[in-house]
Backbone bond lengths (Angstrom), bond angles and torsions (degrees), N, CA, C in turn:
res aa  C-N    CA-C-N  psi(-1)  N-CA   C-N-CA  omega(-1)  CA-C   N-CA-C  phi
1 M - - - 1.464 - - 1.532 109.63 -
2 D 1.333 116.34 138.72 1.453 121.27 -177.31 1.521 111.48 -61.84
3 F 1.330 115.55 140.62 1.467 120.58 177.21 1.521 110.91 -62.41
4 E 1.350 116.20 -34.53 1.461 119.87 -178.35 1.531 111.33 -60.41
5 I 1.333 116.13 -41.19 1.470 119.89 -179.87 1.527 109.79 -66.26
6 L 1.325 116.43 -44.37 1.464 120.23 178.84 1.521 110.74 -60.97
7 F 1.329 116.92 -41.77 1.466 120.35 179.97 1.528 110.81 -63.57
8 Q 1.343 116.89 -41.53 1.467 120.42 178.74 1.531 110.57 -62.20
9 V 1.338 115.66 -40.83 1.473 119.43 179.17 1.518 110.74 -65.34
10 L 1.333 117.00 -40.16 1.466 120.54 179.40 1.534 111.42 -65.48
11 I 1.326 116.38 -40.16 1.469 119.77 177.36 1.530 110.14 -63.45
12 G 1.346 115.90 -44.88 1.466 119.25 178.07 1.514 112.16 -62.83
13 G 1.347 116.85 -40.97 1.462 120.13 178.11 1.513 112.41 -66.70
14 L 1.330 116.09 -37.57 1.462 120.49 177.42 1.525 110.77 -61.92
15 M 1.328 116.33 -44.53 1.451 120.36 -179.94 1.528 111.32 -66.88
16 L 1.345 116.86 -45.33 1.458 120.62 -179.78 1.521 110.75 -62.61
17 G 1.341 116.64 -42.49 1.453 119.67 178.44 1.515 112.48 -63.95
18 G 1.331 116.65 -37.89 1.457 119.76 176.05 1.513 111.92 -62.96
19 L 1.329 116.47 -38.63 1.466 120.30 177.47 1.528 110.94 -66.09
20 Y 1.333 116.48 -40.83 1.463 119.52 175.23 1.531 110.19 -58.04
21 A 1.332 116.12 -42.26 1.459 120.26 -179.11 1.521 111.67 -64.16
22 V 1.350 116.74 -40.29 1.465 120.31 178.60 1.525 110.14 -61.81
23 V 1.335 116.70 -39.49 1.468 120.17 176.60 1.525 109.64 -62.16
24 A 1.338 116.28 -39.08 1.463 120.52 -176.36 1.520 112.96 -73.90
25 F 1.341 118.50 -24.36 1.463 120.78 -177.54 1.536 111.45 -55.20
26 G 1.330 115.17 -54.79 1.462 119.24 -177.76 1.514 112.24 -63.44
27 L 1.338 116.37 -40.91 1.463 120.53 179.80 1.521 111.00 -65.14
28 S 1.328 116.94 -35.76 1.457 121.21 178.30 1.523 110.98 -65.21
29 L 1.324 117.11 -43.22 1.462 120.44 177.91 1.529 110.96 -63.13
30 I 1.334 115.37 -43.19 1.464 119.70 -178.07 1.525 110.91 -62.28
31 Y 1.323 116.49 -48.06 1.465 118.01 -178.76 1.524 111.36 -69.49
32 G 1.332 117.00 -36.24 1.457 119.64 -178.52 1.518 113.04 -62.98
33 V 1.323 117.29 -35.52 1.470 121.33 -176.73 1.526 111.79 -99.81
34 V 1.323 116.81 -49.17 1.467 121.15 -172.17 1.520 111.74 -88.60
35 R 1.335 117.64 -20.32 1.464 122.89 -177.71 1.520 111.49 59.98
36 I 1.321 115.29 44.76 1.469 121.35 178.33 1.519 108.53 -122.94
37 L 1.330 116.24 130.40 1.454 121.77 173.02 1.526 108.05 -85.93
38 N 1.310 115.75 95.77 1.456 120.94 -175.73 1.532 110.09 -85.30
39 F 1.329 116.61 93.63 1.462 120.99 -178.33 1.522 112.48 -71.59
40 A 1.318 117.68 -10.19 1.466 120.87 179.63 1.525 112.40 -91.42
41 H 1.337 117.66 1.97 1.461 120.64 -174.80 1.529 111.56 -62.24
42 G 1.316 117.62 -47.67 1.462 120.82 178.84 1.509 112.59 -65.26
43 T 1.328 116.29 -36.23 1.465 120.00 178.17 1.516 110.77 -65.61
44 L 1.327 116.33 -33.58 1.460 119.83 175.81 1.523 110.22 -60.99
45 L 1.334 116.75 -37.61 1.465 119.91 176.22 1.525 110.78 -66.18
46 A 1.338 116.99 -43.99 1.462 120.12 -179.08 1.527 111.04 -61.56
47 V 1.323 116.02 -44.67 1.474 120.07 -179.81 1.525 110.53 -66.19
48 S 1.339 116.96 -41.50 1.464 120.61 178.18 1.524 110.77 -64.74
49 G 1.336 116.56 -37.48 1.456 120.06 177.37 1.513 112.23 -63.67
50 V 1.332 116.85 -41.30 1.470 121.12 176.53 1.524 110.08 -62.93
51 A 1.333 116.53 -44.39 1.469 120.30 178.54 1.521 111.27 -62.13
52 A 1.339 116.92 -41.77 1.467 120.80 178.89 1.526 110.79 -62.54
53 S 1.322 116.89 -41.58 1.464 120.81 179.24 1.526 111.16 -63.63
54 L 1.323 116.38 -41.40 1.465 120.00 179.26 1.523 111.44 -65.96
55 L 1.337 117.26 -41.23 1.464 120.51 178.22 1.525 111.14 -62.96
56 F 1.331 115.76 -38.45 1.465 119.44 -179.13 1.529 111.30 -71.70
57 S 1.331 117.11 -44.09 1.467 120.07 -176.35 1.521 112.37 -74.10
58 A 1.335 117.64 -33.80 1.462 120.54 -176.02 1.522 112.45 -82.25
59 W 1.322 117.51 -43.17 1.473 120.30 -174.18 1.529 113.16 -124.01
60 G 1.309 118.26 0.90 1.456 120.25 178.54 1.514 113.91 66.28
61 V 1.337 117.29 31.25 1.467 120.91 -179.64 1.523 109.57 -67.44
62 H 1.331 116.61 133.35 1.470 121.13 -179.53 1.531 109.47 -65.31
63 P 1.356 117.61 141.75 1.471 120.21 -179.26 1.523 114.43 -52.71
64 V 1.338 117.88 -37.07 1.469 119.81 178.97 1.529 110.52 -64.05
65 L 1.322 116.96 -41.47 1.459 120.67 177.87 1.529 111.10 -67.04
66 I 1.319 116.49 -32.84 1.466 119.87 177.31 1.524 110.03 -63.12
67 V 1.342 116.36 -42.35 1.468 120.36 177.20 1.522 110.59 -61.08
68 L 1.342 115.94 -45.58 1.469 120.22 -179.42 1.522 112.19 -64.89
69 L 1.325 117.25 -24.42 1.461 121.17 177.59 1.520 111.61 -84.26
70 L 1.330 117.16 -44.07 1.455 120.75 -174.18 1.528 112.88 -76.13
71 A 1.330 117.44 -37.44 1.466 120.04 -175.09 1.534 112.80 -59.18
72 P 1.342 120.29 -48.94 1.479 118.95 177.29 1.525 112.84 -63.18
73 L 1.338 117.29 -36.64 1.474 119.93 178.66 1.529 111.14 -63.11
74 L 1.336 115.96 -43.32 1.459 119.81 178.41 1.523 111.16 -66.81
75 F 1.324 116.93 -37.22 1.467 120.29 179.26 1.528 110.71 -61.78
76 V 1.319 116.48 -50.72 1.475 120.75 -178.77 1.525 110.61 -64.19
77 G 1.339 116.29 -45.10 1.457 119.83 -179.47 1.516 112.39 -62.99
78 A 1.338 117.42 -42.00 1.458 121.00 -179.62 1.524 111.39 -69.19
79 Y 1.331 117.09 -36.10 1.466 120.86 177.99 1.533 110.18 -61.73
80 A 1.330 116.45 -46.51 1.462 120.79 178.42 1.530 110.91 -66.57
81 Y 1.331 116.87 -39.71 1.469 121.98 179.84 1.526 110.62 -59.52
82 Y 1.329 116.07 -44.09 1.461 119.28 179.78 1.521 111.28 -64.83
83 H 1.326 116.98 -45.12 1.467 120.52 -176.06 1.525 112.09 -65.50
84 F 1.318 117.54 -41.36 1.462 119.91 -172.86 1.527 113.59 -89.69
85 L 1.329 118.85 -27.75 1.460 119.93 -173.67 1.531 114.03 -114.48
86 L 1.334 117.88 -34.79 1.455 119.86 -173.87 1.520 113.54 -100.02
87 R 1.329 117.86 -39.98 1.468 120.19 -177.45 1.528 112.92 -60.55
88 P 1.349 120.02 -39.97 1.468 118.72 178.30 1.526 113.87 -58.62
89 L 1.343 117.92 -24.56 1.458 120.39 -179.30 1.522 112.35 -72.50
90 S 1.334 116.96 -15.70 1.465 119.83 -179.30 1.525 112.20 -67.99
91 S 1.324 118.03 -19.07 1.460 121.58 178.70 1.529 112.42 -80.58
92 R 1.333 116.76 -12.33 1.462 120.65 177.23 1.530 110.40 -79.56
93 N 1.348 115.94 168.92 1.457 118.08 175.32 1.525 109.55 -70.57
94 H 1.350 115.71 171.55 1.472 119.68 -171.68 1.522 112.07 -58.90
95 F 1.340 117.24 -44.85 1.464 119.77 -177.86 1.524 111.39 -64.61
96 E 1.329 116.64 -48.10 1.466 120.26 -179.23 1.519 111.38 -64.33
97 G 1.333 116.85 -39.14 1.455 119.87 179.54 1.520 112.03 -65.77
98 T 1.346 116.49 -42.10 1.465 119.92 179.84 1.522 111.11 -65.02
99 V 1.339 116.48 -49.62 1.469 120.07 179.52 1.530 110.39 -63.04
100 G 1.334 116.35 -38.21 1.463 119.57 -179.62 1.515 112.48 -63.86
101 T 1.328 117.37 -42.80 1.471 119.64 179.15 1.527 111.65 -66.42
102 V 1.335 116.48 -36.63 1.476 119.32 176.56 1.522 109.99 -63.13
103 L 1.333 116.86 -45.87 1.462 120.19 -179.28 1.530 111.95 -63.77
104 V 1.333 116.37 -41.53 1.465 120.34 -179.21 1.525 110.93 -65.83
105 T 1.338 116.86 -46.48 1.465 119.21 -176.75 1.528 111.64 -72.06
106 V 1.328 117.89 -37.12 1.467 119.94 176.48 1.525 110.17 -66.76
107 G 1.339 116.70 -40.23 1.461 119.57 175.84 1.521 111.85 -62.28
108 T 1.342 116.12 -39.55 1.469 120.39 176.67 1.521 110.68 -62.89
109 L 1.332 115.79 -40.58 1.469 121.12 177.55 1.533 110.85 -54.97
110 M 1.319 115.77 -49.78 1.469 119.47 -176.86 1.528 111.77 -68.99
111 I 1.335 116.52 -39.58 1.464 119.91 -179.01 1.524 110.96 -66.24
112 L 1.335 116.98 -46.34 1.468 120.09 179.52 1.527 111.44 -61.60
113 S 1.326 116.83 -41.94 1.462 120.35 -179.48 1.521 111.34 -63.75
114 D 1.341 116.39 -45.68 1.467 120.15 -177.37 1.530 111.89 -68.17
115 I 1.336 116.58 -40.96 1.468 119.40 -179.90 1.525 110.20 -65.60
116 T 1.334 117.08 -43.03 1.466 120.59 179.49 1.522 111.09 -63.91
117 A 1.337 116.17 -42.19 1.470 119.74 178.49 1.523 111.17 -64.36
118 K 1.332 116.57 -36.25 1.462 120.21 179.41 1.525 111.50 -68.97
119 L 1.328 117.44 -40.30 1.464 121.06 -176.02 1.524 112.95 -82.97
120 A 1.333 116.94 -39.06 1.470 120.19 -173.51 1.518 113.84 -113.63
121 G 1.345 117.23 -7.47 1.453 120.21 -176.74 1.519 110.85 91.22
122 A 1.327 115.27 158.59 1.463 120.54 -177.05 1.526 112.40 -96.30
123 T 1.321 117.63 8.33 1.461 120.77 -179.47 1.524 110.75 -74.30
124 Q 1.323 115.89 157.07 1.457 120.97 179.37 1.526 110.61 -75.70
125 R 1.318 115.29 142.63 1.463 121.56 -178.16 1.522 109.67 -134.68
126 N 1.331 115.62 155.95 1.455 120.77 173.58 1.518 109.23 -152.77
127 I 1.335 115.88 178.81 1.467 121.13 175.86 1.532 107.35 -107.87
128 P 1.320 118.10 105.82 1.477 120.77 -176.79 1.530 111.96 -79.97
129 L 1.323 115.54 69.25 1.460 120.20 179.04 1.532 109.14 -80.55
130 R 1.316 116.51 115.64 1.462 121.33 -174.97 1.533 110.46 -95.14
131 L 1.318 115.47 114.36 1.464 121.37 176.20 1.525 108.95 -126.39
132 E 1.312 116.64 156.50 1.451 120.43 -179.20 1.534 110.64 -67.65
133 A 1.327 114.80 143.41 1.459 120.59 177.73 1.521 110.26 -84.97
134 I 1.313 115.87 155.01 1.464 122.45 177.90 1.523 108.01 -106.65
135 E 1.314 117.00 124.17 1.461 121.98 -177.57 1.529 110.36 -104.93
136 L 1.335 115.02 125.69 1.463 122.33 175.54 1.524 107.12 -120.52
137 G 1.324 116.09 86.10 1.452 120.26 -173.53 1.517 109.48 70.24
138 N 1.337 116.21 -122.53 1.460 121.04 176.87 1.528 112.49 -90.39
139 I 1.321 116.38 0.63 1.462 120.83 -179.28 1.522 109.18 -94.95
140 V 1.325 115.94 127.14 1.460 121.98 179.62 1.521 108.76 -113.45
141 I 1.326 116.39 121.79 1.469 122.10 179.94 1.521 108.44 -115.40
142 S 1.305 115.73 126.97 1.455 120.35 179.35 1.529 110.11 -70.93
143 A 1.331 115.82 136.13 1.464 119.76 176.17 1.520 110.66 -64.20
144 T 1.324 116.22 -29.63 1.462 120.05 176.72 1.519 110.53 -63.93
145 Q 1.343 116.70 -42.08 1.464 120.30 177.30 1.526 111.38 -60.70
146 L 1.324 116.54 -42.74 1.465 119.69 179.43 1.526 111.13 -63.47
147 L 1.335 116.62 -41.63 1.465 119.77 178.36 1.524 111.18 -62.76
148 I 1.331 116.14 -39.90 1.461 120.01 178.88 1.530 110.27 -64.81
149 L 1.324 116.91 -43.87 1.460 120.51 179.08 1.528 111.26 -62.06
150 V 1.330 116.40 -42.00 1.470 120.20 177.33 1.524 110.18 -63.38
151 G 1.335 116.45 -42.21 1.456 120.41 178.56 1.518 112.34 -61.51
152 I 1.334 116.75 -39.50 1.461 120.88 179.05 1.527 110.76 -64.76
153 V 1.324 116.35 -45.50 1.472 120.90 -179.40 1.525 110.61 -63.73
154 V 1.332 116.54 -45.51 1.469 120.50 -179.63 1.519 110.88 -62.50
155 L 1.343 116.65 -43.79 1.465 120.10 -179.97 1.526 110.65 -62.87
156 T 1.329 117.36 -41.45 1.463 120.72 179.35 1.525 111.01 -61.88
157 I 1.325 116.56 -45.41 1.465 120.83 -179.29 1.531 110.81 -64.56
158 V 1.336 116.46 -45.71 1.469 120.75 -178.33 1.527 110.87 -61.87
159 M 1.334 117.00 -46.17 1.459 119.80 -179.23 1.524 111.29 -66.79
160 H 1.331 117.03 -38.09 1.463 120.12 178.45 1.532 110.76 -63.86
161 L 1.332 117.06 -44.89 1.464 120.80 178.48 1.526 111.15 -65.93
162 M 1.329 116.47 -36.90 1.457 119.98 179.32 1.522 110.60 -63.68
163 L 1.329 117.21 -44.90 1.458 120.59 -179.73 1.524 111.84 -67.40
164 K 1.319 117.18 -28.11 1.464 120.79 -174.41 1.521 113.54 -87.99
165 F 1.347 116.87 -33.68 1.463 118.52 -168.99 1.534 114.95 -119.18
166 T 1.329 119.61 -24.31 1.459 119.51 -177.88 1.529 110.85 -82.33
167 R 1.323 115.55 159.75 1.465 120.59 178.99 1.526 110.68 -63.57
168 F 1.339 115.68 -40.87 1.463 120.19 178.75 1.529 110.24 -62.65
169 G 1.336 116.70 -43.70 1.454 120.28 179.72 1.517 112.57 -65.15
170 K 1.334 116.85 -40.90 1.466 120.25 178.38 1.524 110.85 -64.93
171 A 1.340 116.40 -36.66 1.464 119.50 177.83 1.526 110.72 -66.22
172 I 1.337 116.42 -39.27 1.464 120.39 177.18 1.522 110.34 -61.31
173 R 1.326 116.75 -46.36 1.464 120.28 -179.00 1.529 111.10 -66.00
174 A 1.335 116.24 -34.83 1.465 119.68 179.60 1.523 110.92 -65.95
175 V 1.340 116.57 -45.22 1.467 120.28 179.63 1.521 110.50 -66.34
176 T 1.323 116.85 -35.60 1.460 120.44 179.19 1.527 111.03 -65.01
177 Q 1.337 116.45 -42.77 1.462 120.36 -176.39 1.527 112.28 -76.92
178 D 1.335 117.26 -42.52 1.474 120.44 -177.11 1.526 108.54 -159.18
179 A 1.331 116.85 97.06 1.465 121.19 -176.39 1.525 111.09 -63.46
180 T 1.348 117.31 -38.05 1.469 120.42 -179.47 1.523 110.67 -67.21
181 G 1.329 116.58 -45.81 1.453 120.14 178.53 1.520 112.10 -63.32
182 A 1.331 116.94 -37.07 1.461 120.69 177.87 1.519 110.76 -65.11
183 A 1.338 116.65 -38.88 1.473 120.16 178.45 1.519 110.88 -65.09
184 I 1.327 117.32 -38.67 1.466 121.01 178.33 1.521 110.57 -62.67
185 C 1.334 116.16 -33.47 1.468 121.25 -179.81 1.521 112.75 -82.89
186 G 1.338 117.52 2.44 1.456 120.69 174.76 1.516 115.47 101.57
187 V 1.326 118.25 4.22 1.464 120.89 177.98 1.526 108.54 -81.42
188 Q 1.322 116.49 122.25 1.459 121.40 178.93 1.524 108.87 -77.80
189 S 1.331 114.78 104.77 1.459 120.41 -171.56 1.519 112.17 -61.89
190 T 1.346 117.61 -45.21 1.463 120.53 -177.00 1.527 111.37 -63.29
191 R 1.321 116.06 -45.94 1.468 120.25 179.58 1.522 110.66 -65.12
192 M 1.335 116.69 -40.19 1.459 119.99 -179.54 1.522 111.13 -66.04
193 K 1.320 117.11 -36.85 1.463 120.06 177.58 1.518 110.92 -64.24
194 A 1.333 116.58 -42.53 1.466 119.91 179.26 1.521 111.17 -64.60
195 L 1.343 116.69 -42.98 1.465 120.58 179.73 1.530 111.18 -65.97
196 T 1.328 116.50 -39.29 1.463 119.85 179.42 1.521 110.89 -66.62
197 F 1.328 116.86 -42.51 1.463 120.16 177.60 1.528 110.20 -60.86
198 A 1.329 116.32 -42.51 1.464 120.07 179.98 1.520 111.28 -67.85
199 F 1.338 116.78 -43.00 1.463 120.09 -179.42 1.523 111.29 -65.93
200 G 1.340 116.32 -45.41 1.463 119.55 178.56 1.512 112.40 -60.54
201 S 1.319 116.81 -36.06 1.468 120.75 178.42 1.525 111.19 -72.35
202 S 1.336 117.08 -35.33 1.462 119.40 -178.17 1.528 112.07 -69.39
203 T 1.342 117.95 -25.27 1.469 119.36 176.81 1.523 111.59 -65.16
204 V 1.322 116.58 -17.64 1.471 120.73 177.64 1.525 110.69 -61.43
205 A 1.336 117.01 -30.77 1.468 120.06 179.93 1.523 110.79 -59.31
206 I 1.338 116.47 -42.80 1.463 120.59 178.32 1.519 110.25 -66.39
207 A 1.339 116.06 -46.76 1.461 120.31 -179.81 1.524 111.22 -61.07
208 A 1.334 116.95 -39.53 1.465 120.66 -177.75 1.519 111.61 -65.07
209 V 1.327 116.88 -45.12 1.469 120.03 -178.88 1.525 110.37 -66.56
210 L 1.334 117.67 -43.25 1.463 120.11 177.41 1.521 111.31 -61.73
211 Y 1.329 115.80 -40.75 1.466 120.12 -178.24 1.526 111.45 -66.63
212 V 1.327 116.86 -45.91 1.457 120.47 -173.79 1.528 112.22 -73.67
213 L 1.321 117.61 -11.84 1.459 120.23 175.48 1.527 112.00 -69.92
214 S 1.338 117.26 -25.51 1.465 120.07 -177.32 1.522 114.25 -123.60
215 F 1.338 117.57 -22.95 1.463 120.16 -176.01 1.529 109.73 -127.58
216 P 1.324 117.40 144.13 1.468 120.17 178.34 1.529 111.21 -73.03
217 V 1.304 115.73 150.93 1.463 121.39 176.84 1.521 109.15 -126.60
218 D 1.320 115.14 154.48 1.459 121.13 172.35 1.526 107.43 -143.35
219 P 1.315 118.54 163.46 1.475 120.66 -172.82 1.519 114.85 -63.00
220 Y 1.333 118.06 -18.50 1.466 120.02 -172.52 1.536 113.80 -107.15
221 M 1.312 117.98 12.55 1.458 120.28 -176.86 1.528 113.18 -94.62
222 G 1.318 117.23 0.94 1.463 120.57 -170.81 1.514 114.99 -69.01
223 F 1.342 117.49 -34.45 1.465 118.29 -172.49 1.525 111.80 -65.28
224 H 1.344 117.89 -40.90 1.470 118.15 -178.98 1.527 110.94 -67.97
225 L 1.343 118.17 -27.55 1.464 120.33 173.91 1.529 110.65 -68.36
226 T 1.328 116.37 -37.42 1.463 120.06 177.60 1.518 111.02 -63.91
227 V 1.338 116.70 -41.76 1.468 120.56 178.77 1.525 110.50 -61.90
228 K 1.331 117.26 -43.44 1.460 120.76 178.12 1.525 110.64 -62.71
229 A 1.339 116.12 -40.07 1.464 119.97 179.68 1.527 110.98 -64.40
230 F 1.339 117.60 -41.01 1.461 120.49 177.38 1.536 110.43 -62.23
231 T 1.331 116.38 -41.58 1.466 120.50 178.85 1.520 111.20 -61.08
232 I 1.331 115.83 -43.13 1.470 120.95 179.78 1.521 110.78 -64.12
233 I 1.328 117.04 -39.59 1.462 120.85 179.65 1.524 110.59 -63.08
234 V 1.336 116.20 -43.61 1.459 120.37 -178.88 1.526 110.94 -63.11
235 V 1.327 116.66 -44.05 1.460 120.84 -177.26 1.530 110.96 -75.39
236 G 1.338 116.97 -43.46 1.457 120.93 -175.82 1.506 114.63 -79.86
237 G 1.332 117.27 -25.36 1.460 120.57 -178.21 1.515 111.12 102.49
238 I 1.324 116.41 137.19 1.460 121.93 -178.54 1.529 109.89 -65.43
239 G 1.325 116.03 126.23 1.454 121.15 178.49 1.519 114.51 77.81
240 N 1.327 117.98 0.96 1.464 122.17 -179.09 1.526 108.33 -97.47
241 L 1.329 117.21 93.37 1.459 120.65 -174.60 1.529 112.76 -67.00
242 P 1.358 119.63 -44.41 1.468 118.06 176.03 1.528 112.12 -60.38
243 G 1.341 117.29 -38.92 1.457 120.21 177.18 1.511 111.91 -64.76
244 A 1.346 117.04 -39.21 1.461 120.78 177.39 1.520 110.83 -65.52
245 L 1.331 116.88 -38.41 1.458 119.93 178.57 1.529 110.37 -64.31
246 G 1.328 116.56 -43.47 1.460 120.05 178.36 1.520 112.26 -62.92
247 A 1.343 116.36 -43.26 1.465 120.31 179.02 1.523 111.00 -65.56
248 G 1.328 116.65 -39.78 1.464 120.01 179.24 1.520 111.99 -64.84
249 I 1.329 116.46 -42.22 1.469 120.45 179.01 1.527 110.23 -63.80
250 F 1.335 116.82 -41.52 1.462 119.77 176.96 1.526 110.61 -59.84
251 L 1.326 116.72 -44.09 1.460 120.73 -179.56 1.523 111.25 -62.80
252 G 1.327 117.31 -44.24 1.455 120.69 -179.09 1.521 112.55 -65.17
253 I 1.340 116.61 -43.53 1.466 119.88 179.43 1.529 110.69 -67.46
254 A 1.345 116.74 -37.90 1.465 119.69 178.36 1.527 110.78 -61.77
255 E 1.341 116.77 -41.35 1.456 119.88 177.88 1.527 111.01 -64.41
256 G 1.336 117.13 -42.28 1.455 120.56 -179.70 1.518 112.55 -63.37
257 L 1.332 117.27 -44.43 1.464 120.91 -179.35 1.526 111.58 -69.47
258 T 1.329 116.43 -34.81 1.466 119.34 177.21 1.520 110.66 -64.24
259 G 1.326 116.35 -43.22 1.453 119.75 177.59 1.516 112.83 -65.51
260 L 1.340 116.60 -31.06 1.466 120.45 -178.42 1.524 111.49 -76.47
261 Y 1.344 116.86 -45.79 1.459 120.16 -172.34 1.534 113.28 -96.79
262 W 1.332 116.84 -13.64 1.457 118.36 -179.07 1.521 108.75 -128.83
263 K 1.342 117.97 -111.74 1.451 121.79 179.53 1.524 108.65 -131.22
264 P 1.342 117.84 136.24 1.468 120.43 -178.38 1.527 113.51 -59.09
265 E 1.357 117.40 -34.07 1.459 119.12 -176.98 1.530 112.81 -68.53
266 W 1.359 116.51 -17.23 1.455 120.34 178.23 1.530 112.40 -89.15
267 A 1.321 116.24 -8.23 1.468 119.61 -173.61 1.531 113.35 -58.23
268 P 1.345 119.86 -51.06 1.471 118.39 -177.84 1.523 112.94 -61.39
269 A 1.344 117.59 -42.71 1.463 120.23 -176.75 1.522 111.42 -68.86
270 L 1.332 117.03 -45.27 1.451 119.98 -176.22 1.524 111.92 -67.51
271 S 1.320 116.90 -35.71 1.466 119.15 179.50 1.517 111.39 -64.62
272 V 1.334 116.98 -38.05 1.461 120.22 177.48 1.528 110.21 -68.72
273 I 1.335 116.97 -37.98 1.458 120.72 176.72 1.531 110.48 -60.23
274 L 1.336 116.63 -41.52 1.456 120.54 177.25 1.521 110.94 -62.68
275 M 1.335 116.33 -39.57 1.456 120.42 177.33 1.531 110.79 -61.28
276 L 1.337 116.57 -44.39 1.460 120.62 179.99 1.521 110.80 -64.05
277 A 1.335 116.01 -36.93 1.467 119.39 177.24 1.525 110.84 -62.48
278 I 1.331 116.82 -38.95 1.461 120.57 177.82 1.522 110.58 -64.98
279 L 1.327 116.91 -39.45 1.465 120.48 178.97 1.520 111.38 -63.51
280 V 1.336 116.24 -38.24 1.470 119.73 178.69 1.520 110.08 -68.76
281 A 1.335 116.52 -42.63 1.461 120.25 -178.30 1.520 112.26 -73.62
282 R 1.329 116.61 -32.26 1.461 121.41 -177.69 1.530 108.58 -137.69
283 P 1.337 118.97 88.12 1.454 121.74 -174.74 1.523 114.59 -59.52
284 K 1.343 116.98 -26.86 1.460 118.93 179.86 1.516 110.72 -77.36
285 A 1.336 115.74 154.61 1.453 120.47 178.86 1.530 109.91 -71.08
286 L 1.337 114.94 170.12 1.459 119.58 -179.33 1.520 111.31 -61.49
287 G 1.320 116.81 -28.39 1.456 119.99 179.91 1.513 113.63 -82.19
288 G 1.354 117.09 -0.24 1.452 120.13 177.88 1.513 114.07 93.16
289 K 1.353 117.36 0.68 1.447 121.23 179.88 1.523 110.03 -99.50
290 A 1.307 116.41 142.74 1.471 119.84 -179.15 1.505 110.11 -69.38
């Protein structure tokens, strides 16, 4: 098999894995602080991707402006969603609260998908941004792919620095490590949980625009993205963004190579199987945390 084809597949897998990791970033923060399995997280990306495509096709809005428009909307909506639907469940016992959050988020998943399909249609959409390709001999690399890869790296670095050095990031890490100790130090746990849920959800706007630049989206594709994000969190470690990026890249490349050497329809299943094999062989996360 030609090296050029293998290189193209590796570049595509690298980009896809990076996008998976970006989806997992917000979900990792949400679970690390709020302890909620948000099954609607991937659907939020699918719906945001459809909205981004419509904004681009109808009015020609630049992708960067789409992010600046969608991110605040998702932040406000997620903040209200947590306060009115999820926070009341915290007063229940552990079993009722866990089952209740699953039911609420799964119900949200179905409602968002159906409403989006009703308003915008269930067809696949993307943002056909045409940029010149870069040729390296017989290897052709899309400038769009390079921009997406740069965006993924920049987002990872910015979020990592934010969690490490800003007051908001330190508060998130404090609540994640010890909610009681953080409360003693003056961190308002309830408010921080709401802000973290809103912030983690708003990062979906960036992931959605990056995703829809290269891959089509439809209202019903969100759940499999959520499953991939959960897998990445388990392998990479909760709150460990570099570990999540590494796990996401592995998943994307595994899917690409499976499609190249075997059958594309087996790619999602086999990549998850490989992830599970890694968990059995190495129970600790990529970041060294159990």
